[in-house]
N, CA, C and O of each residue as an XYZ file, in Angstrom:
1012
protein
N     109.646    116.064     75.331
C     108.996    115.301     76.402
C     109.899    115.087     77.620
O     109.447    114.577     78.646
N     111.165    115.475     77.510
C     112.095    115.234     78.609
C     111.969    116.335     79.653
O     112.902    117.112     79.858
N     110.806    116.403     80.317
C     110.538    117.472     81.265
C     110.199    116.961     82.654
O     109.843    117.755     83.525
N     110.298    115.654     82.887
C     109.923    115.094     84.178
C     110.864    115.567     85.274
O     110.430    115.779     86.406
N     112.131    115.736     84.964
C     113.091    116.185     85.980
C     112.662    117.527     86.564
O     112.686    117.709     87.782
N     112.280    118.448     85.724
C     111.835    119.759     86.188
C     110.594    119.626     87.060
O     110.476    120.295     88.087
N     109.674    118.768     86.655
C     108.441    118.555     87.410
C     108.748    117.979     88.784
O     108.159    118.402     89.779
N     109.663    117.018     88.848
C     110.017    116.415     90.132
C     110.663    117.428     91.057
O     110.312    117.529     92.233
N     111.611    118.178     90.512
C     112.353    119.118     91.341
C     111.469    120.247     91.856
O     111.741    120.819     92.912
N     110.420    120.566     91.121
C     109.538    121.655     91.538
C     108.371    121.180     92.406
O     107.616    122.000     92.928
N     108.218    119.858     92.566
C     107.134    119.338     93.401
C     107.306    119.835     94.832
O     108.409    119.826     95.379
N     106.227    120.255     95.412
C     106.254    120.934     96.704
C     106.849    120.070     97.808
O     106.480    118.904     97.950
N     107.766    120.633     98.588
C     108.292    119.952     99.761
C     107.220    119.945    100.849
O     106.268    120.724    100.811
N     107.396    119.058    101.806
C     106.392    118.918    102.847
C     105.292    117.948    102.483
O     104.398    117.694    103.290
N     105.344    117.391    101.260
C     104.377    116.406    100.807
C     105.120    115.236    100.153
O     106.278    115.362     99.756
N     104.430    114.103    100.052
C     104.991    112.916     99.423
C     104.404    112.766     98.032
O     103.188    112.841     97.854
N     105.267    112.555     97.043
C     104.822    112.490     95.658
C     105.273    111.181     95.014
O     106.349    110.664     95.315
N     104.429    110.652     94.117
C     104.786    109.526     93.271
C     104.679    109.979     91.825
O     103.704    110.624     91.439
N     105.691    109.637     91.021
C     105.703    109.980     89.602
C     105.750    108.690     88.789
O     106.532    107.786     89.084
N     104.908    108.615     87.769
C     104.908    107.460     86.878
C     105.836    107.726     85.695
O     105.732    108.758     85.032
N     106.739    106.787     85.442
C     107.703    106.951     84.361
C     107.361    106.047     83.172
O     107.957    106.172     82.102
N     106.397    105.137     83.366
C     106.037    104.200     82.315
C     106.572    102.817     82.606
O     107.550    102.659     83.336
N     105.913    101.792     82.018
C     106.222    100.389     82.256
C     106.009    100.097     83.740
O     104.888    100.264     84.221
N     107.008     99.678     84.477
C     106.867     99.456     85.918
C     107.696    100.463     86.697
O     108.048    100.218     87.851
N     108.010    101.591     86.078
C     108.902    102.566     86.673
C     108.184    103.671     87.431
O     107.274    104.316     86.911
N     108.616    103.876     88.686
C     108.035    104.923     89.524
C     109.138    105.612     90.319
O     110.163    105.016     90.649
N     108.894    106.872     90.612
C     109.804    107.653     91.444
C     109.012    108.183     92.627
O     107.926    108.737     92.459
N     109.557    108.012     93.817
C     108.932    108.540     95.027
C     109.787    109.692     95.539
O     110.998    109.555     95.714
N     109.138    110.827     95.775
C     109.833    111.978     96.344
C     109.309    112.193     97.755
O     108.106    112.355     97.958
N     110.212    112.194     98.726
C     109.813    112.351    100.123
C     109.494    113.817    100.418
O     109.755    114.703     99.604
N     108.932    114.048    101.588
C     108.540    115.408    101.957
C     109.740    116.348    102.088
O     109.598    117.566    101.984
N     110.938    115.763    102.319
C     112.140    116.603    102.418
C     112.853    116.761    101.082
O     113.837    117.494    100.981
N     112.353    116.065    100.045
C     112.925    116.227     98.717
C     113.825    115.111     98.262
O     114.417    115.214     97.188
N     113.958    114.027     99.042
C     114.801    112.912     98.616
C     114.063    112.070     97.577
O     112.832    112.042     97.546
N     114.836    111.379     96.720
C     114.269    110.680     95.570
C     114.642    109.201     95.563
O     115.808    108.834     95.707
N     113.621    108.363     95.391
C     113.793    106.919     95.276
C     113.230    106.470     93.937
O     112.076    106.760     93.622
N     114.038    105.762     93.142
C     113.608    105.254     91.837
C     113.397    103.752     91.922
O     114.204    103.038     92.517
N     112.300    103.270     91.319
C     112.012    101.833     91.278
C     111.816    101.414     89.833
O     110.903    101.898     89.165
N     112.659    100.525     89.346
C     112.502     99.859     88.046
C     112.296    100.836     86.883
O     111.384    100.668     86.074
N     113.140    101.839     86.813
C     113.000    102.806     85.723
C     113.504    102.212     84.405
O     114.596    101.648     84.344
N     112.694    102.349     83.358
C     113.127    101.981     82.007
C     113.152    103.265     81.194
O     112.109    103.790     80.804
N     114.370    103.770     80.942
C     114.531    105.090     80.347
C     115.126    105.057     78.942
O     115.205    106.093     78.281
N     115.542    103.892     78.484
C     116.232    103.787     77.207
C     115.425    102.940     76.229
O     114.209    102.803     76.361
N     116.115    102.379     75.254
C     115.509    101.447     74.312
C     116.308    100.146     74.273
O     116.370     99.472     73.245
N     116.916     99.808     75.403
C     117.856     98.684     75.429
C     117.173     97.340     75.238
O     117.806     96.404     74.749
N     115.903     97.211     75.607
C     115.245     95.904     75.474
C     115.172     95.493     74.013
O     115.536     94.372     73.660
N     114.702     96.397     73.165
C     114.629     96.081     71.736
C     116.020     95.870     71.157
O     116.227     94.977     70.336
N     116.973     96.691     71.586
C     118.333     96.577     71.066
C     118.939     95.217     71.396
O     119.597     94.609     70.552
N     118.725     94.746     72.600
C     119.312     93.482     73.029
C     118.496     92.292     72.536
O     119.058     91.300     72.072
N     117.170     92.392     72.636
C     116.303     91.273     72.264
C     116.151     91.137     70.753
O     115.977     90.030     70.242
N     116.216     92.260     70.037
C     116.035     92.211     68.597
C     114.653     91.750     68.185
O     114.501     91.080     67.164
N     113.658     92.097     68.955
C     112.292     91.623     68.736
C     111.380     92.824     68.589
O     111.343     93.684     69.469
N     110.634     92.896     67.475
C     109.774     94.059     67.248
C     108.676     94.188     68.299
O     108.101     95.264     68.465
N     108.382     93.104     69.006
C     107.412     93.173     70.088
C     107.898     93.950     71.282
O     107.116     94.299     72.167
N     109.208     94.229     71.313
C     109.791     94.980     72.412
C     110.236     96.381     71.988
O     111.060     97.005     72.655
N     109.689     96.863     70.884
C     109.922     98.256     70.501
C     109.282     99.162     71.538
O     108.155     98.926     71.974
N     110.002    100.190     71.926
C     109.469    101.146     72.906
C     108.326    101.933     72.276
O     108.498    102.564     71.233
N     107.149    101.893     72.920
C     105.972    102.582     72.394
C     105.614    103.839     73.173
O     104.787    104.634     72.725
N     106.232    104.024     74.340
C     106.027    105.246     75.120
C     107.263    106.121     75.001
O     108.374    105.598     74.909
N     107.102    107.441     75.001
C     108.257    108.329     74.824
C     109.189    108.304     76.026
O     108.784    107.972     77.140
N     110.424    108.656     75.785
C     111.387    108.847     76.867
C     111.141    110.215     77.472
O     111.167    111.221     76.762
N     110.900    110.267     78.783
C     110.555    111.539     79.418
C     111.562    111.950     80.497
O     111.370    112.956     81.180
N     112.636    111.166     80.646
C     113.631    111.496     81.662
C     114.992    110.993     81.228
O     115.148    109.822     80.883
N     115.973    111.874     81.244
C     117.352    111.451     81.032
C     117.878    110.865     82.337
O     117.630    111.438     83.398
N     118.584    109.760     82.300
C     118.997    109.086     83.536
C     119.883    109.916     84.447
O     119.882    109.705     85.660
N     120.632    110.849     83.897
C     121.519    111.668     84.730
C     120.921    113.040     85.038
O     121.623    113.924     85.530
N     119.629    113.226     84.752
C     119.019    114.562     84.907
C     118.849    114.964     86.359
O     118.879    116.150     86.685
N     118.671    113.976     87.238
C     118.563    114.247     88.668
C     119.419    113.229     89.405
O     119.770    112.182     88.861
N     119.752    113.555     90.662
C     120.494    112.591     91.476
C     119.513    111.880     92.394
O     118.819    112.506     93.196
N     119.468    110.566     92.259
C     118.609    109.764     93.119
C     119.359    109.373     94.381
O     120.559    109.098     94.345
N     118.649    109.351     95.487
C     119.234    108.839     96.717
C     119.370    107.326     96.657
O     120.325    106.756     97.183
N     118.404    106.681     96.010
C     118.475    105.227     95.837
C     117.781    104.832     94.548
O     116.789    105.434     94.137
N     118.334    103.797     93.922
C     117.756    103.203     92.719
C     117.524    101.730     93.016
O     118.447    101.023     93.422
N     116.294    101.264     92.816
C     115.953     99.864     93.051
C     115.712     99.170     91.717
O     115.009     99.694     90.853
N     116.298     97.996     91.555
C     116.031     97.124     90.406
C     115.563     95.788     90.965
O     116.348     95.057     91.569
N     114.290     95.468     90.767
C     113.698     94.316     91.442
C     114.140     92.978     90.873
O     114.017     91.951     91.541
N     114.653     92.977     89.646
C     115.190     91.749     89.056
C     115.936     92.115     87.774
O     115.822     93.252     87.315
N     116.700     91.185     87.176
C     117.615     91.550     86.092
C     117.012     91.626     84.697
O     117.771     91.780     83.740
N     115.695     91.528     84.519
C     115.134     91.781     83.192
C     115.382     93.238     82.812
O     115.304     94.130     83.658
N     115.677     93.471     81.547
C     116.229     94.766     81.150
C     115.247     95.932     81.208
O     115.665     97.089     81.158
N     113.958     95.650     81.312
C     113.015     96.748     81.523
C     112.904     97.106     83.001
O     112.141     97.997     83.376
N     113.673     96.402     83.844
C     113.726     96.694     85.273
C     115.140     97.043     85.708
O     115.336     97.840     86.626
N     116.118     96.449     85.053
C     117.528     96.840     85.224
C     117.980     97.325     83.852
O     118.473     96.549     83.033
N     117.805     98.613     83.619
C     118.079     99.227     82.319
C     119.588     99.389     82.159
O     120.185    100.292     82.744
N     120.199     98.513     81.368
C     121.660     98.494     81.266
C     122.222     99.751     80.621
O     123.403    100.051     80.796
N     121.405    100.492     79.878
C     121.882    101.737     79.277
C     121.733    102.927     80.212
O     122.338    103.973     79.981
N     120.938    102.781     81.263
C     120.636    103.923     82.127
C     121.188    103.799     83.538
O     121.594    104.803     84.124
N     121.216    102.586     84.105
C     121.678    102.433     85.479
C     123.079    103.003     85.680
O     123.299    103.692     86.676
N     124.044    102.754     84.783
C     125.376    103.332     85.012
C     125.356    104.861     85.107
O     126.129    105.448     85.864
N     124.475    105.500     84.341
C     124.404    106.961     84.377
C     123.729    107.473     85.639
O     123.897    108.638     86.001
N     122.970    106.622     86.310
C     122.309    107.047     87.541
C     123.198    106.879     88.764
O     122.871    107.373     89.842
N     124.320    106.185     88.602
C     125.212    105.957     89.734
C     126.140    107.155     89.943
O     126.307    107.999     89.063
N     126.735    107.202     91.132
C     127.641    108.294     91.478
C     126.974    109.265     92.428
O     125.749    109.303     92.547
N     127.802    110.052     93.107
C     127.274    111.051     94.029
C     126.626    110.464     95.258
O     125.835    111.129     95.927
N     126.961    109.206     95.567
C     126.406    108.575     96.747
C     125.107    107.825     96.519
O     124.529    107.305     97.473
N     124.630    107.755     95.280
C     123.410    107.011     94.977
C     123.585    105.539     95.325
O     124.574    104.918     94.935
N     122.623    104.980     96.060
C     122.646    103.565     96.412
C     121.885    102.775     95.350
O     120.800    103.173     94.926
N     122.464    101.655     94.925
C     121.802    100.730     94.023
C     121.401     99.504     94.819
O     122.258     98.770     95.311
N     120.100     99.279     94.947
C     119.563     98.130     95.645
C     118.952     97.212     94.593
O     117.950     97.559     93.968
N     119.549     96.053     94.401
C     119.101     95.183     93.317
C     119.067     93.736     93.784
O     119.760     93.347     94.724
N     118.234     92.946     93.097
C     118.112     91.541     93.469
C     119.423     90.808     93.208
O     120.274     91.267     92.447
N     119.560     89.657     93.860
C     120.818     88.914     93.793
C     121.192     88.532     92.370
O     122.374     88.452     92.036
N     120.181     88.292     91.523
C     120.457     87.896     90.149
C     121.018     88.998     89.278
O     121.411     88.749     88.138
N     121.060     90.214     89.798
C     121.595     91.343     89.023
C     123.117     91.403     89.047
O     123.708     92.245     88.371
N     123.761     90.528     89.810
C     125.214     90.594     89.941
C     125.905     90.454     88.590
O     126.931     91.092     88.353
N     125.358     89.630     87.704
C     125.964     89.458     86.375
C     125.965     90.780     85.607
O     126.959     91.122     84.967
N     124.864     91.522     85.666
C     124.784     92.802     84.959
C     125.709     93.837     85.599
O     126.322     94.650     84.907
N     125.798     93.798     86.910
C     126.709     94.727     87.604
C     128.144     94.498     87.141
O     128.880     95.456     86.904
N     128.542     93.242     87.014
C     129.895     92.938     86.552
C     130.069     93.296     85.079
O     131.095     93.845     84.679
N     129.061     92.981     84.286
C     129.110     93.272     82.855
C     129.278     94.766     82.598
O     129.985     95.167     81.674
N     128.632     95.580     83.411
C     128.683     97.040     83.252
C     129.838     97.667     84.023
O     130.020     98.884     83.999
N     130.601     96.847     84.695
C     131.761     97.299     85.484
C     131.357     98.309     86.558
O     132.028     99.316     86.784
N     130.249     98.005     87.201
C     129.760     98.890     88.251
C     130.397     98.598     89.600
O     130.079     99.259     90.589
N     131.298     97.611     89.656
C     131.973     97.328     90.922
C     132.733     98.542     91.454
O     133.064     98.607     92.638
N     133.003     99.497     90.574
C     133.641    100.753     91.013
C     132.816    101.393     92.131
O     133.359    102.063     93.009
N     131.501    101.179     92.088
C     130.598    101.753     93.086
C     130.219    100.712     94.145
O     129.152    100.805     94.752
N     131.085     99.727     94.368
C     130.691     98.575     95.180
C     130.231     98.958     96.579
O     129.407     98.255     97.164
N     130.739    100.047     97.126
C     130.301    100.452     98.461
C     128.868    100.971     98.453
O     128.234    101.087     99.502
N     128.363    101.284     97.260
C     126.996    101.804     97.137
C     126.030    100.784     96.534
O     124.882    101.119     96.243
N     126.485     99.540     96.343
C     125.634     98.504     95.753
C     125.267     97.484     96.824
O     126.134     96.940     97.507
N     123.974     97.236     96.957
C     123.468     96.303     97.954
C     122.593     95.276     97.242
O     121.631     95.633     96.561
N     122.935     94.001     97.405
C     122.118     92.934     96.834
C     121.064     92.519     97.860
O     121.373     92.292     99.030
N     119.821     92.426     97.404
C     118.715     92.176     98.325
C     117.967     90.913     97.933
O     118.063     90.435     96.803
N     117.227     90.390     98.887
C     116.384     89.205     98.681
C     115.183     89.364     99.604
O     115.187     90.240    100.469
N     114.152     88.534     99.437
C     113.005     88.643    100.333
C     113.437     88.568    101.799
O     114.181     87.673    102.200
N     112.956     89.516    102.574
C     113.349     89.607    103.976
C     114.398     90.667    104.235
O     114.606     91.061    105.383
N     115.076     91.144    103.172
C     116.054     92.216    103.339
C     115.347     93.504    103.749
O     114.201     93.754    103.374
N     116.056     94.307    104.524
C     115.502     95.590    104.990
C     116.618     96.625    104.940
O     117.681     96.431    105.529
N     116.377     97.706    104.246
C     117.380     98.750    104.115
C     116.745    100.116    104.378
O     115.587    100.358    104.036
N     117.518    100.989    104.984
C     117.093    102.375    105.160
C     118.039    103.267    104.380
O     119.252    103.229    104.583
N     117.482    104.064    103.493
C     118.259    105.046    102.731
C     117.584    106.395    102.930
O     116.504    106.646    102.394
N     118.230    107.261    103.707
C     117.650    108.575    103.958
C     116.259    108.471    104.560
O     116.074    107.852    105.608
N     115.284    109.077    103.898
C     113.906    109.103    104.390
C     113.155    107.802    104.152
O     112.025    107.646    104.616
N     113.768    106.866    103.433
C     113.048    105.681    102.966
C     113.426    104.426    103.755
O     114.590    104.026    103.781
N     112.437    103.815    104.393
C     112.604    102.497    104.999
C     112.053    101.486    103.996
O     110.873    101.530    103.650
N     112.908    100.575    103.530
C     112.575     99.723    102.392
C     112.658     98.261    102.806
O     113.704     97.781    103.246
N     111.534     97.561    102.657
C     111.461     96.137    102.937
C     111.268     95.399    101.621
O     110.427     95.782    100.808
N     112.032     94.357    101.411
C     111.920     93.555    100.198
C     111.173     92.274    100.518
O     111.488     91.589    101.491
N     110.180     91.952     99.694
C     109.280     90.839     99.979
C     109.236     89.868     98.805
O     109.718     90.166     97.712
N     108.661     88.724     99.051
C     108.547     87.688     98.033
C     107.652     88.129     96.875
O     106.669     88.845     97.062
N     108.017     87.688     95.696
C     107.106     87.713     94.560
C     107.418     86.468     93.739
O     108.406     85.779     93.993
N     106.580     86.187     92.762
C     106.762     84.964     91.983
C     106.716     85.315     90.504
O     105.643     85.400     89.906
N     107.891     85.516     89.924
C     108.002     85.865     88.511
C     108.443     84.660     87.681
O     108.862     84.797     86.531
N     108.339     83.482     88.290
C     108.651     82.261     87.560
C     110.139     81.964     87.488
O     110.958     82.626     88.125
N     110.468     80.948     86.693
C     111.851     80.491     86.595
C     112.748     81.473     85.856
O     113.971     81.396     85.974
N     112.157     82.402     85.089
C     112.964     83.365     84.356
C     113.632     84.401     85.238
O     114.626     85.012     84.846
N     113.082     84.600     86.439
C     113.689     85.548     87.382
C     113.342     85.093     88.799
O     112.563     85.753     89.486
N     113.914     83.971     89.241
C     113.563     83.431     90.546
C     114.006     84.305     91.714
O     113.561     84.109     92.845
N     114.873     85.261     91.443
C     115.379     86.144     92.487
C     114.551     87.414     92.633
O     114.858     88.242     93.491
N     113.515     87.593     91.825
C     112.757     88.842     91.808
C     112.155     89.141     93.181
O     111.796     88.232     93.929
N     112.052     90.421     93.492
C     111.516     90.851     94.787
C     110.455     91.918     94.579
O     110.452     92.630     93.575
N     109.558     92.013     95.547
C     108.652     93.139     95.651
C     109.226     94.153     96.627
O     110.178     93.855     97.348
N     108.655     95.340     96.652
C     109.223     96.435     97.445
C     108.119     97.101     98.269
O     107.094     97.516     97.728
N     108.337     97.198     99.569
C     107.445     97.955    100.442
C     108.226     99.146    100.970
O     109.230     98.978    101.663
N     107.772    100.337    100.648
C     108.470    101.566    101.032
C     107.644    102.306    102.078
O     106.468    102.600    101.864
N     108.275    102.600    103.205
C     107.657    103.456    104.210
C     108.374    104.793    104.184
O     109.594    104.862    104.333
N     107.602    105.853    103.993
C     108.173    107.194    103.907
C     107.126    108.198    104.365
O     105.968    108.131    103.953
N     107.535    109.121    105.212
C     106.646    110.183    105.687
C     105.368    109.622    106.312
O     104.301    110.224    106.193
N     105.475    108.466    106.980
C     104.317    107.877    107.616
C     103.355    107.195    106.664
O     102.241    106.847    107.056
N     103.768    106.997    105.413
C     102.931    106.355    104.400
C     103.607    105.067    103.931
O     104.829    104.931    104.006
N     102.790    104.120    103.444
C     103.300    102.831    102.997
C     102.898    102.592    101.554
O     101.718    102.641    101.207
N     103.896    102.333    100.715
C     103.702    102.110     99.285
C     104.260    100.738     98.942
O     105.419    100.443     99.233
N     103.440     99.903     98.327
C     103.853     98.539     97.973
C     103.874     98.409     96.462
O     102.837     98.497     95.804
N     105.068     98.198     95.916
C     105.243     97.900     94.492
C     105.543     96.416     94.408
O     106.598     95.964     94.854
N     104.615     95.653     93.836
C     104.712     94.197     93.922
C     105.891     93.607     93.172
O     106.285     92.472     93.439
N     106.467     94.362     92.231
C     107.406     93.758     91.303
C     106.643     92.901     90.315
O     105.414     92.842     90.366
N     107.342     92.245     89.427
C     106.709     91.358     88.449
C     106.340     90.056     89.150
O     107.212     89.341     89.646
N     105.051     89.752     89.189
C     104.630     88.584     89.954
C     103.290     88.066     89.470
O     102.476     88.810     88.924
N     103.080     86.782     89.678
C     101.752     86.202     89.527
C     101.003     86.399     90.851
O     101.553     86.959     91.799
N      99.779     85.951     90.910
C      98.986     86.095     92.127
C      99.367     85.000     93.116
O      99.159     83.814     92.859
N      99.930     85.414     94.254
C     100.295     84.481     95.320
C      99.687     84.986     96.627
O     100.305     85.766     97.352
N      98.497     84.541     96.910
C      97.810     85.023     98.108
C      98.464     84.518     99.386
O      98.197     85.044    100.467
N      99.321     83.499     99.274
C      99.947     82.930    100.462
C     101.106     83.767    100.996
O     101.607     83.497    102.087
N     101.539     84.776    100.243
C     102.699     85.557    100.684
C     102.330     86.989    101.056
O     103.215     87.802    101.324
N     101.039     87.310    101.078
C     100.652     88.693    101.314
C     100.731     89.112    102.780
O     100.602     90.297    103.087
N     100.940     88.158    103.691
C     101.096     88.523    105.095
C     102.361     89.333    105.330
O     102.504     89.964    106.377
N     103.282     89.325    104.367
C     104.512     90.113    104.503
C     104.247     91.611    104.415
O     105.064     92.421    104.853
N     103.103     91.972    103.848
C     102.780     93.377    103.631
C     101.835     93.838    104.722
O     100.681     93.412    104.786
N     102.335     94.709    105.575
C     101.528     95.156    106.711
C     100.497     96.194    106.270
O     100.737     96.980    105.354
N      99.369     96.179    106.928
C      98.317     97.150    106.691
C      98.322     98.169    107.826
O      98.838     97.859    108.900
N      97.775     99.366    107.642
C      97.122     99.841    106.414
C      98.134    100.169    105.318
O      99.276    100.538    105.591
N      97.695    100.027    104.105
C      98.521    100.257    102.929
C      97.954    101.444    102.167
O      96.779    101.450    101.800
N      98.787    102.443    101.932
C      98.303    103.646    101.256
C      98.221    103.461     99.751
O      97.246    103.879     99.126
N      99.246    102.831     99.157
C      99.297    102.683     97.700
C      99.758    101.279     97.347
O     100.738    100.780     97.901
N      99.047    100.647     96.422
C      99.462     99.390     95.815
C      99.750     99.639     94.344
O      98.903    100.173     93.628
N     100.932     99.260     93.891
C     101.299     99.345     92.472
C     101.561     97.926     91.992
O     102.411     97.228     92.546
N     100.830     97.493     90.958
C     100.928     96.087     90.535
C     100.697     95.965     89.033
O      99.987     96.779     88.443
N     101.302     94.940     88.411
C     101.132     94.735     86.965
C      99.738     94.232     86.613
O      99.045     93.629     87.433
N      99.349     94.497     85.371
C      98.058     93.993     84.879
C      98.206     93.310     83.528
O      97.203     92.982     82.895
N      99.438     93.087     83.070
C      99.614     92.635     81.687
C      99.332     91.150     81.476
O      99.049     90.731     80.354
N      99.404     90.350     82.537
C      99.035     88.953     82.420
C      99.942     88.109     81.549
O      99.585     86.981     81.209
N     101.089     88.614     81.182
C     102.060     87.866     80.370
C     103.356     87.712     81.155
O     103.631     88.473     82.083
N     104.148     86.717     80.769
C     105.448     86.470     81.404
C     105.300     86.245     82.909
O     106.165     86.640     83.691
N     104.194     85.608     83.309
C     104.010     85.271     84.710
C     103.486     86.385     85.581
O     103.526     86.269     86.806
N     102.995     87.465     84.993
C     102.507     88.590     85.783
C     101.006     88.520     86.023
O     100.273     87.825     85.320
N     100.573     89.259     87.034
C      99.154     89.448     87.288
C      98.452     89.982     86.041
O      99.016     90.786     85.298
N      97.221     89.530     85.818
C      96.405     90.161     84.790
C      95.432     91.132     85.466
O      95.516     91.350     86.674
N      94.529     91.703     84.708
C      93.643     92.741     85.224
C      92.765     92.224     86.362
O      92.588     92.894     87.380
N      92.223     91.030     86.174
C      91.365     90.417     87.198
C      92.152     90.091     88.456
O      91.685     90.337     89.568
N      93.343     89.541     88.282
C      94.159     89.154     89.441
C      94.636     90.366     90.218
O      94.746     90.313     91.443
N      94.919     91.444     89.531
C      95.298     92.676     90.229
C      94.145     93.155     91.109
O      94.367     93.615     92.229
N      92.923     93.047     90.606
C      91.750     93.431     91.390
C      91.586     92.523     92.614
O      91.225     92.996     93.691
N      91.851     91.220     92.451
C      91.788     90.292     93.577
C      92.790     90.695     94.644
O      92.465     90.699     95.832
N      94.008     91.035     94.231
C      95.038     91.470     95.179
C      94.607     92.752     95.886
O      94.827     92.904     97.088
N      93.999     93.666     95.151
C      93.511     94.907     95.749
C      92.435     94.629     96.795
O      92.392     95.285     97.836
N      91.574     93.664     96.522
C      90.550     93.293     97.510
C      91.189     92.731     98.770
O      90.729     93.012     99.877
N      92.242     91.941     98.613
C      92.902     91.317     99.754
C      93.641     92.344    100.621
O      93.601     92.274    101.849
N      94.310     93.289     99.969
C      95.171     94.222    100.699
C      94.473     95.517    101.087
O      94.932     96.223    101.984
N      93.375     95.833    100.423
C      92.575     97.021    100.726
C      93.415     98.301    100.819
O      93.350     99.001    101.828
N      94.202     98.616     99.783
C      94.995     99.848     99.819
C      94.108    101.075     99.659
O      92.954    100.980     99.242
N      94.677    102.233    100.003
C      93.946    103.475     99.768
C      93.678    103.682     98.296
O      92.639    104.221     97.915
N      94.621    103.252     97.463
C      94.458    103.340     96.007
C      95.348    102.298     95.346
O      96.442    102.011     95.831
N      94.875    101.729     94.233
C      95.667    100.786     93.439
C      96.040    101.438     92.118
O      95.187    101.986     91.420
N      97.328    101.373     91.781
C      97.834    101.936     90.526
C      98.313    100.778     89.657
O      99.248    100.078     90.046
N      97.704    100.553     88.494
C      98.153     99.469     87.619
C      99.400     99.866     86.845
O      99.596    101.041     86.534
N     100.240     98.893     86.535
C     101.445     99.176     85.763
C     101.716     98.031     84.797
O     100.944     97.077     84.699
N     102.831     98.151     84.089
C     103.313     97.112     83.169
C     102.389     96.937     81.970
O     102.052     95.812     81.599
N     101.991     98.020     81.382
C     101.201     97.999     80.148
C     101.581     99.228     79.327
O     102.018    100.241     79.873
N     101.411     99.128     78.023
C     101.599    100.292     77.165
C     102.986    100.487     76.587
O     103.130    101.182     75.581
N     104.019     99.895     77.190
C     105.383    100.120     76.719
C     105.744     99.215     75.548
O     106.327     99.673     74.566
N     105.395     97.916     75.649
C     105.760     96.948     74.625
C     104.512     96.200     74.153
O     103.665     95.818     74.961
N     104.410     95.998     72.858
C     103.276     95.237     72.326
C     103.266     93.813     72.874
O     102.199     93.261     73.142
N     104.441     93.217     73.040
C     104.538     91.826     73.480
C     104.096     91.624     74.926
O     103.851     90.493     75.345
N     103.992     92.703     75.686
C     103.642     92.560     77.094
C     102.141     92.603     77.348
O     101.683     92.184     78.411
N     101.365     93.109     76.381
C      99.907     93.139     76.510
C      99.472     94.008     77.709
O     100.216     94.886     78.146
N      98.277     93.756     78.225
C      97.720     94.547     79.318
C      96.618     95.456     78.815
O      96.853     96.300     77.950
N      95.407     95.292     79.354
C      94.240     96.048     78.904
C      93.765     96.941     80.041
O      93.042     96.493     80.931
N      94.174     98.205     80.008
C      93.815     99.122     81.092
C      92.323     99.402     81.102
O      91.768     99.727     82.152
N      91.660     99.284     79.957
C      90.217     99.455     79.915
C      89.498     98.360     80.685
O      88.537     98.623     81.408
N      89.970     97.134     80.526
C      89.386     96.014     81.271
C      89.607     96.197     82.765
O      88.701     95.955     83.563
N      90.810     96.624     83.147
C      91.093     96.895     84.556
C      90.145     97.961     85.090
O      89.602     97.826     86.187
N      89.951     99.011     84.316
C      89.036    100.091     84.714
C      87.642     99.529     84.979
O      87.024     99.858     85.992
N      87.145     98.690     84.082
C      85.801     98.134     84.222
C      85.688     97.254     85.467
O      84.703     97.333     86.201
N      86.701     96.416     85.701
C      86.667     95.496     86.845
C      86.689     96.272     88.160
O      85.887     96.006     89.055
N      87.592     97.213     88.273
C      87.719     97.977     89.518
C      86.480     98.834     89.763
O      86.038     98.982     90.902
N      85.925     99.393     88.699
C      84.727    100.213     88.839
C      83.544     99.367     89.290
O      82.784     99.767     90.172
N      83.393     98.201     88.681
C      82.285     97.306     89.042
C      82.374     96.866     90.491
O      81.352     96.729     91.163
N      83.602     96.639     90.983
C      83.782     96.164     92.360
C      83.906     97.311     93.363
O      84.053     97.079     94.563
N      83.846     98.533     92.873
C      83.912     99.731     93.714
C      85.200     99.756     94.538
O      85.191    100.062     95.731
N      86.313     99.425     93.863
C      87.629     99.470     94.485
C      88.339    100.751     94.064
O      88.288    101.110     92.888
N      88.999    101.453     94.983
C      89.675    102.704     94.627
C      90.909    102.452     93.767
O      91.733    101.598     94.095
N      91.036    103.190     92.674
C      92.185    103.007     91.792
C      92.526    104.330     91.133
O      91.736    105.274     91.132
N      93.726    104.369     90.572
C      94.208    105.554     89.873
C      94.953    105.115     88.628
O      95.902    104.337     88.714
N      94.533    105.605     87.477
C      95.259    105.375     86.237
C      96.200    106.551     86.037
O      95.749    107.682     85.859
N      97.495    106.297     86.064
C      98.478    107.366     85.950
C      99.029    107.421     84.535
O      99.563    106.435     84.028
N      98.899    108.569     83.907
C      99.549    108.783     82.632
C     101.047    108.900     82.823
O     101.520    109.263     83.900
N     101.782    108.597     81.785
C     103.239    108.685     81.875
C     103.641    110.114     82.212
O     103.220    111.057     81.542
N     104.457    110.272     83.251
C     104.880    111.584     83.693
C     103.953    112.226     84.708
O     104.241    113.308     85.219
N     102.828    111.555     85.007
C     101.862    112.132     85.941
C     102.384    112.070     87.371
O     103.162    111.184     87.726
N     101.950    113.009     88.172
C     102.339    113.129     89.575
C     101.136    112.863     90.459
O     100.051    113.398     90.226
N     101.333    112.032     91.475
C     100.281    111.764     92.456
C     100.816    112.166     93.816
O     101.862    111.681     94.247
N     100.104    113.049     94.490
C     100.517    113.528     95.798
C      99.686    112.854     96.882
O      98.457    112.936     96.875
N     100.358    112.190     97.810
C      99.661    111.474     98.872
C      99.217    112.428     99.972
O      98.611    111.998    100.954
């Protein structure tokens, strides 16, 4: 199953591609071939650290962390399915930028990543960074007291705008940070640990009116829940555009 790297590298230049890696992990490939990773979970570190059978990995590993060189890696907060402590160190080097929330500093020190300190940028809502083809704005999200530093990500690339909400509950008061038109909305549907559920994701889609909504944060762990069938029914009934991406699937904008 470790064939995603080949698929990414062979994706046609001149177009913008999004690849689903599972959980809340996505890779954006720009039209010139640059790669941006968001919240990749590539290992089994959550179960190893948590010791909880509810966090057993249920989706296959489809990418080795060192299989490709990313121009930038984003970790929206320090939960281990978003800052993969077994994989982030292998993704560093070769000029790769690590953009992570302020609360990730403990993990950076724990993993001795200060060696790459010139390539590590701590971000918070309102931060704005440009890495190669990617203009990246970090926005508010609300993941509760367990990760008060968590951020959402708005990526502008090739004239397109992609909003990955990060782990968040429904906060309609902060959506003015996301400019329209919006080409892609990626948001959780699991409804656990302070995240949007299927209905709330649909409400957010109605508010932001993206070209397409891609649900995430389901299928990886039993403890996280998330009913993609219910999401399908809600979005279909409301006639909202959406895309269910299988793990490893490619979406070309």
